[in-house]
C-alpha positions as CSV (number, residue, x, y, z in Angstrom):
1,M,28.4,-28.0,15.4
2,A,26.6,-25.4,13.2
3,T,25.0,-22.5,15.0
4,P,21.4,-21.7,14.3
5,H,22.6,-18.6,12.3
6,M,24.8,-20.9,10.1
7,Q,21.9,-23.2,9.6
8,H,19.7,-20.3,8.6
9,D,22.3,-19.2,6.0
10,L,22.4,-22.7,4.5
11,L,18.6,-22.7,4.4
12,Y,17.7,-19.3,2.8
13,G,21.0,-17.8,1.7
14,N,21.7,-14.0,1.5
15,I,19.2,-11.3,0.7
16,K,19.0,-10.6,-3.0
17,L,16.9,-7.5,-3.9
18,F,15.2,-7.2,-7.3
19,A,13.0,-4.4,-8.5
20,G,10.6,-4.0,-11.4
21,T,10.0,-0.7,-13.1
22,A,7.0,0.4,-11.0
23,S,8.7,1.8,-7.8
24,P,12.4,2.5,-8.5
25,E,12.8,5.2,-5.9
26,L,11.2,3.0,-3.1
27,A,13.4,0.1,-4.2
28,N,16.5,2.2,-4.0
29,E,15.5,3.5,-0.5
30,I,15.0,-0.1,0.7
31,A,18.3,-1.2,-0.7
32,N,20.0,1.8,1.0
33,Y,18.4,0.9,4.3
34,L,19.6,-2.7,4.1
35,G,23.0,-1.7,2.7
36,Q,22.4,-4.1,-0.1
37,P,22.6,-3.1,-3.8
38,L,19.7,-3.9,-6.1
39,C,20.6,-7.0,-8.2
40,G,21.0,-6.5,-12.0
41,R,18.3,-7.6,-14.3
42,D,17.2,-6.7,-17.8
43,I,13.5,-6.1,-18.5
44,V,12.9,-5.8,-22.2
45,E,9.6,-5.1,-24.0
46,F,9.4,-6.4,-27.5
47,P,7.5,-4.7,-30.3
48,N,4.6,-7.0,-29.7
49,E,4.4,-5.8,-26.1
50,N,5.7,-9.2,-24.7
51,L,8.1,-8.8,-21.8
52,F,11.4,-10.6,-21.3
53,V,13.5,-10.7,-18.1
54,R,17.1,-11.8,-17.7
55,L,19.1,-11.9,-14.5
56,H,22.7,-10.7,-14.5
57,N,23.8,-13.2,-11.9
58,S,22.8,-16.6,-10.5
59,V,20.5,-16.6,-7.4
60,R,20.7,-20.3,-6.8
61,G,19.9,-21.0,-3.1
62,Q,19.5,-17.3,-2.3
63,D,16.7,-15.4,-0.4
64,C,15.2,-13.2,-3.1
65,Y,12.8,-10.3,-2.8
66,V,11.0,-8.8,-5.8
67,I,9.9,-5.2,-5.1
68,Q,7.1,-4.2,-7.4
69,S,3.9,-2.2,-6.8
70,T,1.0,-3.2,-9.1
71,S,-0.3,0.4,-9.6
72,A,-0.8,1.9,-13.0
73,P,0.1,0.7,-15.6
74,V,-1.5,-2.2,-13.7
75,H,-1.1,-5.0,-16.3
76,R,2.4,-4.1,-17.3
77,N,3.5,-4.0,-13.6
78,L,1.6,-7.2,-12.7
79,M,3.2,-9.1,-15.6
80,E,6.7,-7.8,-14.7
81,L,6.2,-9.1,-11.2
82,L,5.0,-12.5,-12.3
83,I,7.7,-13.0,-14.9
84,M,10.5,-11.8,-12.5
85,I,9.2,-14.3,-9.9
86,Q,9.2,-17.1,-12.4
87,T,12.7,-16.2,-13.7
88,L,14.0,-16.5,-10.1
89,K,12.2,-19.8,-9.6
90,L,13.7,-21.3,-12.7
91,D,17.1,-20.1,-11.6
92,S,16.7,-22.2,-8.4
93,A,16.3,-19.3,-5.9
94,G,16.2,-20.6,-2.3
95,R,13.1,-18.6,-1.4
96,I,11.2,-15.9,-3.3
97,T,9.1,-13.1,-1.6
98,A,6.8,-10.9,-3.6
99,V,7.1,-7.4,-2.0
100,V,4.0,-5.6,-3.4
101,P,3.3,-2.4,-1.5
102,Y,0.1,-1.9,-3.4
103,L,-1.8,-5.0,-4.6
104,C,-4.1,-4.4,-7.6
105,Y,-7.7,-5.7,-7.9
106,G,-8.2,-5.4,-4.2
107,R,-11.7,-4.1,-4.7
108,S,-12.8,-7.2,-6.7
109,D,-12.8,-9.4,-3.6
110,K,-16.3,-11.1,-3.7
111,K,-19.2,-11.9,-5.9
112,D,-21.5,-9.1,-4.9
113,K,-23.5,-9.3,-8.2
114,P,-24.3,-12.2,-10.5
115,R,-21.9,-13.1,-13.3
116,V,-18.8,-11.2,-11.9
117,P,-15.3,-12.3,-11.1
118,I,-13.3,-12.4,-7.9
119,T,-10.2,-11.0,-9.5
120,A,-8.3,-10.5,-6.2
121,R,-8.3,-14.3,-5.8
122,L,-7.0,-14.7,-9.4
123,V,-4.1,-12.3,-8.7
124,A,-3.2,-14.2,-5.5
125,D,-3.3,-17.5,-7.5
126,M,-1.0,-16.0,-10.2
127,I,1.6,-14.8,-7.7
128,Q,1.7,-18.3,-6.1
129,I,1.8,-20.2,-9.4
130,A,4.6,-17.9,-10.7
131,G,6.7,-19.3,-7.8
132,A,6.4,-16.9,-4.8
133,D,7.0,-18.6,-1.5
134,R,5.9,-15.5,0.5
135,Y,4.4,-12.1,0.0
136,M,4.5,-8.7,1.7
137,T,2.0,-5.9,1.1
138,Y,0.3,-2.9,2.7
139,D,-3.4,-2.3,3.7
140,L,-5.4,-4.7,1.6
141,H,-8.7,-3.3,0.7
142,A,-10.4,-6.1,2.5
143,G,-9.0,-8.5,5.1
144,Q,-10.4,-11.6,3.5
145,I,-7.9,-11.2,0.6
146,Q,-5.3,-12.7,2.9
147,G,-7.3,-15.9,2.7
148,F,-6.9,-16.0,-1.1
149,F,-3.2,-16.8,-0.6
150,S,-2.1,-20.2,0.6
151,I,1.5,-19.0,1.1
152,P,2.5,-17.1,4.2
153,G,2.6,-13.3,4.1
154,D,3.1,-10.1,6.0
155,V,0.2,-7.6,5.6
156,L,1.6,-4.4,7.0
157,R,-0.3,-1.3,8.0
158,G,0.4,2.2,6.7
159,F,-1.0,3.3,10.1
160,H,2.4,2.5,11.6
161,V,4.1,4.9,9.1
162,L,1.5,7.7,9.5
163,S,1.1,7.5,13.3
164,E,4.3,9.3,14.2
165,Y,3.4,12.2,11.9
166,L,-0.1,12.4,13.3
167,L,1.2,12.4,16.9
168,D,3.3,15.5,16.0
169,L,0.4,17.1,14.3
170,A,-2.2,16.5,17.0
171,P,-1.1,19.2,19.5
172,C,-1.6,21.9,16.7
173,L,-5.2,21.0,16.1
174,Q,-8.3,22.5,17.7
175,N,-10.6,19.9,19.3
176,P,-9.7,17.3,16.7
177,V,-11.9,14.4,15.6
178,V,-11.1,11.5,13.4
179,V,-13.6,10.9,10.5
180,T,-13.6,7.8,8.3
181,A,-14.6,8.3,4.7
182,D,-17.1,5.4,5.0
183,L,-18.5,3.0,7.5
184,G,-16.3,0.1,6.1
185,F,-13.2,1.9,7.4
186,A,-14.7,2.4,10.9
187,K,-12.6,-0.2,12.7
188,K,-9.4,1.1,11.3
189,G,-10.6,4.7,12.0
190,R,-11.0,3.7,15.7
191,T,-7.3,2.8,15.8
192,Y,-6.4,6.4,14.7
193,A,-8.8,7.9,17.2
194,E,-7.4,5.8,20.0
195,L,-3.8,6.8,19.0
196,L,-4.7,10.5,19.1
197,H,-7.2,10.3,22.1
198,T,-9.9,11.9,20.0
199,G,-13.5,11.3,19.1
200,L,-14.6,9.4,16.1
201,A,-17.2,10.3,13.4
202,F,-18.2,8.6,10.1
203,I,-19.4,9.5,6.7
204,E,-22.4,7.4,5.8
205,K,-22.1,6.6,2.1
206,K,-24.7,5.1,-0.2
207,R,-23.4,3.8,-3.5
208,T,-25.4,4.7,-6.6
209,A,-25.8,2.4,-9.7
210,D,-22.5,4.0,-11.0
211,I,-19.9,2.1,-9.0
212,T,-17.2,4.6,-9.9
213,N,-19.1,7.5,-8.3
214,P,-20.4,6.7,-4.8
215,Q,-22.6,9.3,-3.2
216,S,-21.8,10.3,0.4
217,M,-24.9,11.1,2.4
218,T,-24.3,12.5,5.8
219,V,-22.0,12.6,8.9
220,I,-22.6,10.4,11.9
221,G,-21.0,12.3,14.8
222,D,-20.0,15.8,15.8
223,V,-17.6,17.8,13.6
224,Q,-18.9,21.3,14.3
225,D,-16.0,23.8,14.9
226,R,-13.5,20.9,15.0
227,D,-10.4,20.1,13.1
228,V,-11.0,16.9,11.1
229,I,-8.5,14.1,10.4
230,L,-10.2,12.4,7.5
231,V,-8.8,8.8,7.0
232,D,-9.1,6.1,4.4
233,D,-7.0,3.3,3.0
234,E,-6.7,4.5,-0.6
235,V,-7.8,7.3,-2.8
236,N,-8.6,6.4,-6.4
237,T,-10.6,9.0,-8.4
238,G,-11.2,11.1,-5.4
239,G,-15.0,11.0,-5.7
240,S,-15.6,9.8,-2.1
241,M,-13.2,12.3,-0.7
242,V,-14.8,15.2,-2.6
243,H,-18.2,14.3,-1.2
244,A,-16.8,13.8,2.3
245,V,-15.1,17.2,2.4
246,E,-18.2,18.9,1.1
247,I,-20.4,17.3,3.7
248,L,-17.9,17.9,6.5
249,K,-17.8,21.6,5.6
250,D,-21.6,21.7,5.4
251,H,-21.6,20.4,9.0
252,G,-19.3,23.1,10.3
253,A,-15.8,21.4,10.2
254,R,-12.8,23.7,10.6
255,N,-9.6,22.6,9.0
256,I,-9.5,19.2,7.2
257,Y,-6.4,17.0,7.1
258,M,-6.7,14.1,4.6
259,I,-4.8,10.9,5.6
260,F,-4.6,7.9,3.3
261,V,-2.2,5.0,2.7
262,H,-2.4,4.4,-1.1
263,P,-2.3,7.4,-3.4
264,V,-3.8,5.7,-6.5
265,L,-5.0,9.1,-7.9
266,S,-6.3,7.7,-11.2
267,G,-7.8,9.8,-13.9
268,N,-8.2,13.4,-12.7
269,G,-8.1,12.3,-9.0
270,A,-5.1,14.5,-8.2
271,E,-6.8,17.6,-9.7
272,R,-10.1,16.9,-7.8
273,L,-8.3,16.6,-4.5
274,A,-6.0,19.6,-5.0
275,A,-9.1,21.8,-5.6
276,L,-10.6,20.9,-2.2
277,P,-10.4,23.2,0.8
278,V,-8.1,20.7,2.6
279,K,-5.3,22.0,4.9
280,R,-2.9,19.1,4.3
281,F,-2.8,15.8,2.4
282,V,-0.7,13.0,4.1
283,T,0.0,9.7,2.3
284,T,2.8,7.2,1.7
285,N,4.9,6.0,-1.2
286,T,3.3,2.6,-1.7
287,I,2.5,4.1,-5.1
288,P,4.8,6.6,-6.7
289,I,3.1,10.0,-7.4
290,P,4.3,11.5,-10.7
291,P,5.9,14.9,-10.3
292,E,3.2,16.7,-12.3
293,K,0.6,15.4,-9.9
294,K,2.7,16.3,-6.8
295,A,3.0,19.8,-8.2
296,L,-0.8,20.3,-8.1
297,F,-0.8,20.1,-4.3
298,G,2.2,22.5,-3.7
299,D,3.3,22.3,-0.1
300,R,0.1,20.8,1.2
301,L,1.2,17.3,0.2
302,V,3.3,15.2,2.6
303,V,4.5,11.8,1.4
304,L,5.9,9.5,4.1
305,S,8.2,6.7,3.1
306,I,7.6,3.0,3.9
307,S,11.1,2.1,3.0
308,A,12.6,1.8,6.5
309,M,9.7,-0.3,7.8
310,L,9.7,-2.5,4.7
311,G,13.5,-2.9,4.8
312,E,13.3,-3.9,8.4
313,V,10.6,-6.5,7.7
314,I,12.8,-7.9,4.9
315,R,15.7,-8.2,7.2
316,R,13.7,-9.9,9.9
317,A,12.2,-12.3,7.4
318,N,15.6,-13.2,6.2
319,E,16.9,-13.8,9.7
320,G,13.8,-15.7,10.8
321,R,12.8,-13.1,13.4
322,S,9.4,-11.9,14.5
323,V,7.8,-9.1,12.5
324,G,5.0,-8.5,15.0
325,A,7.6,-7.6,17.6
326,M,8.3,-4.4,15.6
327,F,4.8,-3.2,16.5
328,N,4.6,-4.8,20.0
329,E,2.2,-7.4,18.7
């Protein structure tokens, strides 16, 4: 009689890891964690900018994971992801999981004005139609994006990667307080405050007509003569964080530690952040930071790797074990 493990092997097959060109270092770290080599594939861009993918070996009946962040260049990386998923589907993969540490278009999650798209829903649809059976990602900009998928997924939290570092940092801080960069992040900010047993304050932010440059208005809470842990899910152009740091300093904050999950750092975002009077920047590698941008921060930048967590989630998904148990959930 077959054991449950044998039945599982027949159902999903072995782990097969594939990577696009967006996050090669992260993909290699995940492969090393799992003791599984990345599978061979060719990704060719023709002169007309069309992409072509070819697998080196068959994946028939196997449990396939496509590791690809959809950060800049967004449309190249998104199309790579979709074409790789479809290639695996057409080769009769047993199950396909899109491992997307950073999911693009997360801010376009609702019709907040007339005549605008809900592009996050479109991206979810495309991933499913390409052939994905599951997805994994980190810190979606809005929780409702999970509802745009009709396939199961694991939405992981960068908090679990950042928390150990913050617990080590906390004893070195003077009367610390957690501050969220806007009111929309308040619930997640409370999780950080509870972890560190600190108070919580908020930046009240009012958006102007220029959606790329929100204007931060004031601080709700006490930051006077306190070390500030400024938290957010992602930093794009850095505009919100520039305003937040300025206002925190105006309200008497001591040292500021900036904590965020997704280092988008588009345009001159890295330059703007590096120029701020911030003691330390702590983020993750959901998006690779180019060396020239890293250099701007010197030793003030700490990049924590999600590879071990993501590798363990992939292993548990393959074995049919609980992911929530990793986080006592």
